[in-house]
C-alpha positions as CSV (number, residue, x, y, z in Angstrom):
1,M,-30.6,-35.7,118.8
2,F,-32.7,-37.9,120.9
3,P,-31.5,-41.5,119.4
4,L,-34.0,-43.8,121.8
5,L,-37.2,-41.8,120.8
6,F,-36.7,-41.7,117.6
7,S,-36.1,-45.2,116.8
8,E,-38.3,-47.6,115.9
9,F,-39.7,-49.8,117.1
10,E,-41.4,-53.7,116.5
11,F,-44.4,-56.2,118.4
12,A,-47.2,-58.0,118.1
13,G,-45.8,-58.1,114.1
14,L,-46.0,-53.9,113.5
15,R,-43.4,-52.1,113.2
16,L,-43.1,-47.9,114.3
17,K,-41.2,-45.9,112.8
18,N,-40.4,-44.2,116.2
19,R,-41.2,-44.5,119.9
20,I,-43.9,-41.8,120.6
21,T,-47.6,-43.1,120.1
22,M,-50.6,-40.4,120.9
23,A,-52.2,-41.3,123.7
24,P,-56.1,-41.4,124.2
25,L,-58.0,-38.8,124.4
26,Y,-61.2,-37.3,124.2
27,L,-62.3,-33.8,122.7
28,G,-65.8,-34.2,122.0
29,Y,-65.3,-33.9,117.9
30,A,-67.3,-37.0,116.6
31,G,-71.2,-35.9,115.7
32,E,-73.8,-36.2,117.6
33,G,-75.3,-40.1,118.6
34,G,-71.9,-40.8,118.1
35,K,-70.7,-40.1,114.2
36,V,-67.5,-40.0,112.8
37,S,-67.6,-36.2,111.6
38,V,-65.6,-34.2,109.0
39,L,-64.1,-32.6,112.7
40,L,-62.8,-35.8,114.1
41,L,-61.2,-36.5,110.6
42,D,-59.5,-33.3,110.4
43,H,-57.9,-33.7,113.8
44,Y,-56.7,-37.5,113.4
45,R,-55.5,-36.2,110.1
46,L,-53.7,-34.0,112.1
47,M,-52.3,-35.9,114.5
48,A,-51.2,-38.1,112.4
49,Q,-49.6,-36.2,110.3
50,S,-47.3,-34.9,113.7
51,G,-45.2,-37.7,112.9
52,A,-46.1,-39.8,115.5
53,A,-45.7,-43.6,115.1
54,L,-49.0,-45.4,116.2
55,V,-53.0,-42.8,116.6
56,V,-55.0,-44.3,119.7
57,V,-58.3,-43.1,118.8
58,E,-60.6,-42.4,121.4
59,N,-63.2,-43.8,123.7
60,A,-66.0,-46.0,120.4
61,S,-68.3,-47.2,122.5
62,V,-69.2,-50.8,123.1
63,D,-72.7,-50.7,124.2
64,H,-74.8,-47.3,122.9
65,P,-76.0,-44.9,124.8
66,G,-75.9,-47.3,128.0
67,G,-72.2,-47.7,128.4
68,S,-71.0,-44.4,126.4
69,G,-69.7,-42.3,128.6
70,A,-70.9,-38.9,126.1
71,H,-73.2,-38.0,123.6
72,R,-70.2,-37.4,120.9
73,M,-68.6,-40.5,121.4
74,I,-68.0,-42.8,118.9
75,R,-69.7,-45.9,118.4
76,A,-68.2,-49.5,117.6
77,D,-71.7,-51.3,119.0
78,I,-73.3,-51.0,115.4
79,D,-72.1,-52.2,112.1
80,E,-73.7,-49.2,110.1
81,S,-70.5,-47.4,112.2
82,L,-68.3,-49.3,109.8
83,E,-67.7,-47.1,106.8
84,G,-67.4,-44.5,109.7
85,L,-64.5,-46.2,111.1
86,A,-63.3,-47.7,108.0
87,Q,-62.8,-43.5,106.7
88,L,-61.0,-42.6,110.4
89,A,-59.1,-45.4,110.1
90,E,-58.0,-45.0,106.2
91,T,-57.3,-41.5,106.8
92,I,-54.7,-41.9,110.0
93,K,-52.9,-44.4,107.8
94,E,-52.5,-42.5,104.8
95,Q,-50.1,-39.8,107.1
96,G,-47.6,-42.8,107.8
97,A,-49.5,-43.6,111.3
98,R,-50.8,-46.6,112.9
99,A,-54.1,-46.9,114.1
100,T,-55.5,-47.5,116.8
101,L,-59.2,-47.6,117.8
102,Q,-60.1,-48.0,121.9
103,I,-63.3,-49.4,122.3
104,N,-65.0,-49.3,125.7
105,H,-67.9,-49.8,128.4
106,A,-68.3,-46.3,130.6
107,G,-70.1,-48.5,133.1
108,R,-71.4,-46.3,136.1
109,F,-69.6,-43.2,134.8
110,A,-72.1,-43.4,131.5
111,A,-74.1,-40.8,130.6
112,A,-77.1,-43.0,130.8
113,A,-80.9,-42.9,132.3
114,E,-79.7,-45.9,134.7
115,P,-75.8,-47.1,134.4
116,V,-74.0,-50.4,135.3
117,A,-71.7,-51.4,137.2
118,P,-70.3,-55.1,139.1
119,S,-72.0,-53.1,142.0
120,P,-74.4,-50.5,143.3
121,V,-71.4,-47.6,144.4
122,E,-72.8,-44.2,144.6
123,T,-70.6,-42.1,142.6
124,F,-70.9,-38.0,142.5
125,G,-75.1,-38.4,143.7
126,Q,-75.9,-41.4,141.3
127,R,-76.4,-45.6,142.5
128,P,-76.0,-46.9,139.4
129,R,-77.5,-50.4,139.0
130,A,-75.8,-53.7,139.4
131,L,-75.1,-56.1,136.2
132,A,-76.8,-59.6,136.5
133,R,-75.1,-62.5,135.5
134,E,-76.5,-62.7,132.4
135,E,-75.4,-58.9,131.2
136,I,-71.9,-59.7,132.2
137,Q,-71.5,-62.1,129.8
138,T,-73.8,-60.1,127.1
139,L,-71.1,-57.7,127.3
140,V,-68.4,-59.7,126.4
141,E,-69.9,-60.5,123.7
142,K,-70.5,-56.7,122.6
143,F,-66.7,-56.4,124.1
144,A,-65.9,-58.9,121.5
145,A,-68.4,-57.9,118.4
146,A,-66.7,-54.5,118.0
147,A,-63.2,-55.8,118.8
148,L,-63.8,-57.6,115.5
149,R,-65.8,-54.3,113.9
150,V,-62.4,-52.3,114.6
151,K,-60.7,-55.1,112.2
152,Q,-63.0,-55.0,109.6
153,A,-63.2,-51.3,109.8
154,G,-59.0,-51.5,109.0
155,F,-57.1,-50.8,111.6
156,D,-53.7,-51.8,112.6
157,L,-54.6,-52.9,116.3
158,V,-57.3,-52.9,118.9
159,E,-57.0,-50.9,122.2
160,L,-59.4,-52.3,125.6
161,H,-60.3,-49.5,127.5
162,G,-59.3,-50.3,131.0
163,G,-58.7,-47.1,132.8
164,T,-60.0,-43.9,134.1
165,G,-62.8,-46.1,136.4
166,Y,-64.6,-47.3,133.2
167,L,-66.5,-50.4,133.3
168,L,-63.4,-53.3,132.7
169,S,-61.6,-51.5,135.6
170,Q,-64.0,-50.7,138.3
171,F,-64.6,-55.0,138.6
172,V,-60.6,-55.1,138.9
173,S,-61.5,-52.2,142.2
174,P,-62.0,-53.5,145.3
175,R,-64.0,-49.9,145.9
176,S,-66.4,-49.6,143.1
177,N,-66.8,-53.8,143.6
178,Q,-68.0,-55.7,146.4
179,R,-69.8,-58.0,144.7
180,E,-70.1,-61.8,146.5
181,D,-70.4,-64.0,143.7
182,D,-67.6,-64.9,141.3
183,Y,-67.0,-61.8,140.0
184,G,-66.6,-60.0,143.2
185,G,-64.1,-60.5,146.2
186,S,-60.8,-61.4,146.0
187,L,-58.7,-60.3,143.1
188,D,-58.5,-63.4,141.1
189,N,-62.6,-63.2,141.5
190,R,-61.9,-59.4,140.4
191,M,-60.2,-59.7,137.6
192,K,-62.1,-62.5,136.0
193,F,-64.3,-59.9,133.7
194,P,-61.9,-58.3,131.7
195,L,-60.0,-61.3,131.4
196,E,-62.8,-62.7,130.0
197,V,-63.2,-59.8,127.4
198,V,-59.4,-60.4,126.4
199,A,-59.9,-63.9,125.5
200,A,-63.4,-63.3,123.7
201,V,-61.8,-60.4,121.6
202,K,-59.1,-62.5,121.0
203,A,-61.0,-65.3,120.0
204,V,-62.5,-63.2,117.1
205,V,-60.1,-61.3,115.6
206,G,-57.7,-63.8,115.6
207,D,-53.7,-62.4,115.0
208,F,-55.1,-59.3,115.6
209,P,-53.2,-56.7,117.9
210,V,-55.0,-56.2,121.2
211,G,-53.5,-53.5,123.6
212,Y,-54.7,-52.4,126.6
213,R,-55.5,-49.3,128.4
214,F,-54.2,-50.4,132.4
215,L,-54.9,-47.8,135.2
216,A,-52.2,-49.1,138.1
217,E,-53.6,-47.1,141.0
218,E,-56.8,-45.1,141.2
219,W,-55.5,-42.3,143.6
220,L,-57.6,-43.7,146.1
221,P,-57.6,-44.9,149.7
222,D,-60.2,-47.6,149.3
223,G,-59.6,-48.2,146.0
224,L,-57.5,-50.0,143.5
225,K,-53.3,-49.8,144.7
226,L,-50.3,-51.2,143.2
227,A,-49.8,-54.6,144.5
228,E,-52.6,-55.5,142.9
229,S,-52.7,-54.0,139.6
230,V,-49.3,-55.9,139.1
231,V,-50.9,-59.3,139.4
232,F,-53.6,-58.4,137.1
233,A,-50.8,-57.0,134.3
234,Q,-49.1,-60.0,135.1
235,A,-52.2,-62.2,134.6
236,L,-53.1,-59.7,131.4
237,A,-49.3,-60.2,129.9
238,A,-50.3,-64.0,129.9
239,A,-53.9,-63.3,128.3
240,G,-51.6,-62.4,125.2
241,V,-51.9,-58.1,124.9
242,A,-49.5,-56.7,122.8
243,Y,-48.8,-54.2,125.0
244,L,-50.1,-51.9,128.5
245,S,-50.3,-48.4,128.4
246,V,-50.4,-47.3,132.5
247,M,-52.1,-44.9,133.7
248,G,-53.1,-43.4,136.8
249,G,-56.2,-42.0,138.7
250,T,-60.4,-42.1,138.2
251,Y,-62.7,-39.3,137.9
252,E,-63.2,-39.8,141.6
253,S,-59.4,-38.6,141.8
254,F,-58.5,-36.6,139.1
255,F,-60.3,-33.3,141.0
256,L,-58.7,-34.1,144.3
257,P,-56.6,-31.1,145.5
258,E,-53.3,-33.7,145.9
259,I,-53.6,-35.4,142.5
260,L,-54.3,-31.8,140.2
261,E,-51.1,-30.9,142.0
262,R,-49.2,-33.7,141.1
263,S,-50.9,-33.5,137.4
264,K,-49.2,-30.0,136.9
265,Q,-45.7,-32.3,136.9
266,P,-43.9,-33.7,134.0
267,G,-44.1,-37.1,133.5
268,Y,-46.5,-37.9,136.7
269,M,-47.7,-40.7,135.3
270,V,-44.2,-42.5,134.8
271,E,-43.1,-44.0,138.2
272,L,-46.4,-46.1,137.4
273,A,-45.6,-48.1,134.5
274,A,-42.3,-48.0,135.8
275,A,-43.5,-50.6,138.6
276,I,-45.1,-52.1,135.6
277,K,-42.7,-53.0,133.1
278,K,-39.9,-54.2,135.7
279,E,-42.8,-57.1,136.2
280,V,-44.6,-57.6,132.8
281,G,-43.0,-58.9,129.4
282,V,-44.9,-57.0,127.0
283,P,-44.0,-53.7,125.9
284,V,-45.7,-50.8,128.4
285,I,-46.6,-47.1,127.3
286,T,-46.5,-44.5,129.4
287,A,-47.8,-41.0,129.5
288,G,-48.4,-37.8,131.7
289,R,-47.2,-34.7,130.7
290,I,-44.0,-36.0,128.7
291,D,-43.3,-32.3,127.5
292,T,-39.8,-32.3,126.7
293,G,-37.6,-34.6,124.4
294,T,-35.1,-34.5,127.3
295,L,-37.4,-36.3,129.9
296,A,-38.9,-38.7,127.0
297,E,-35.7,-40.4,126.0
298,G,-34.8,-40.3,129.7
299,I,-37.5,-42.4,130.4
300,L,-36.5,-44.8,127.2
301,A,-33.0,-45.0,128.7
302,Q,-34.1,-45.7,132.0
303,E,-36.0,-48.3,130.7
304,Q,-38.9,-47.1,132.8
305,A,-41.2,-47.7,129.8
306,D,-40.7,-48.8,125.8
307,L,-42.9,-46.2,123.8
308,I,-44.4,-42.7,124.7
309,G,-48.1,-41.7,124.9
310,L,-48.6,-37.9,124.6
311,A,-52.4,-36.4,124.9
312,R,-52.9,-33.0,125.7
313,V,-49.0,-32.1,124.7
314,L,-49.6,-33.7,120.5
315,W,-53.5,-31.9,120.7
316,A,-51.3,-28.9,122.0
317,D,-48.8,-29.2,119.9
318,P,-48.9,-31.4,116.7
319,Q,-45.5,-30.3,115.7
320,W,-44.2,-31.3,118.8
321,P,-42.6,-34.1,118.0
322,E,-40.7,-32.4,114.5
323,K,-39.9,-29.5,117.3
324,V,-38.2,-32.2,119.4
325,R,-36.1,-33.8,116.6
326,Q,-34.7,-30.6,114.9
327,G,-33.4,-29.3,118.5
328,R,-36.5,-26.4,117.7
329,E,-38.5,-27.1,121.5
330,Q,-38.4,-23.9,122.5
331,E,-41.2,-23.2,119.7
332,I,-43.2,-25.5,121.7
333,I,-47.0,-24.4,122.1
334,H,-46.8,-26.1,125.8
335,C,-50.0,-27.9,127.4
336,K,-49.9,-25.4,130.6
337,P,-50.0,-27.1,134.2
338,G,-53.7,-25.8,135.5
339,C,-55.3,-24.9,132.4
340,D,-58.7,-27.2,132.0
341,A,-60.6,-25.1,129.5
342,C,-60.8,-27.6,127.4
343,T,-62.1,-30.0,130.5
344,Q,-64.2,-27.2,131.0
345,L,-65.9,-27.8,127.3
346,V,-65.8,-31.5,126.7
347,M,-67.7,-31.5,130.7
348,K,-70.3,-29.5,128.7
349,G,-70.9,-31.6,125.7
350,R,-68.9,-29.6,123.8
351,P,-65.6,-29.9,121.5
352,A,-62.3,-29.1,122.9
353,L,-60.1,-26.3,121.7
354,C,-56.9,-25.3,123.2
355,V,-56.7,-21.4,124.5
356,G,-52.8,-22.0,123.9
357,W,-52.9,-22.4,119.8
358,P,-52.4,-19.3,118.6
359,K,-55.2,-16.9,117.2
360,A,-55.4,-18.0,113.6
361,K,-55.2,-21.8,114.4
362,L,-57.7,-20.7,117.3
363,R,-60.5,-19.2,113.8
364,E,-59.2,-22.5,111.3
365,W,-60.7,-24.3,114.4
366,K,-64.2,-22.4,114.5
367,A,-64.5,-22.3,111.0
368,K,-65.0,-25.9,110.9
369,L,-67.7,-26.2,113.2
370,T,-71.0,-27.2,112.1
371,P,-73.8,-24.6,113.2
372,E,-74.7,-28.3,115.5
373,E,-71.5,-27.9,117.3
374,D,-70.8,-24.4,117.1
375,L,-71.5,-23.6,120.9
376,M,-68.8,-21.4,121.6
């Protein structure tokens, strides 16, 4: 049953046991200040035990606190974080999954007193400060340094976070990048910063694979559109990224009524991945409420993507891969369309839970919280 979904896949010298990946999902499970916590380790141990071939750990900051999107965002900006990161990588790999760490700078969405961005374009009532040229080069170096720590910590590869409207994608977007120097204006100029980051990262990590979380469409009238993002995807492929993990939307579009409705539909981001896959020669990961084996297998059969990314689908039910493989899909605990309980908790700075979990699992999860984390 589902022979493509459960077939092996090889890229960048890595062999995956199937086509299922855990897509990055921020749940606020790190300790205060971004430390690797027991709760975080338990979460990723469970995700790796699920049977997913590749687990992508979310959102490690390359520049704390100025580039961190939340106080509980993992840190990859200092050598002191290496011990915790190594423990996290080992925890995932011990379960037979490949381990990836995503590194990020949140830009104008950072939880900072003075967020920085390509341009001072207001968002949610706050106007970020435009980065000076020398600051841009410093950030290139910080991405490279963080990527090297990922390699040193024992992960199998590193992922650059160019999605969700964070800093790398802010430079590419005509909405958030209104610079008048050689980092703004034309698409070639707007692509310059993320391509410099890719080059710097690859220079320090050598043959260590570098993936890219890729924003294909902002879903905003004046935002990045597919016509331009295809060109950017081709440039990233030419620069040697190991894969493109394709997504749509930013914090400015996620909560628009039409996007909320779209996100309730199974496979709502697959068409973006399919459009990118037609134009690049590197593997493409797709995600977006791919909640049945039939849907996942169809995506692979139609060559819309090479790998399937599961985020909340896998978090809601870590047994999803086994239930699908064994023909027990009727037993799956599904992430319910329209439910945003986990999002609301994260937005309040609290660790997330799934209200769809069985009561026994909810009790078990709550028992793991430290007094500081137990804010329910």
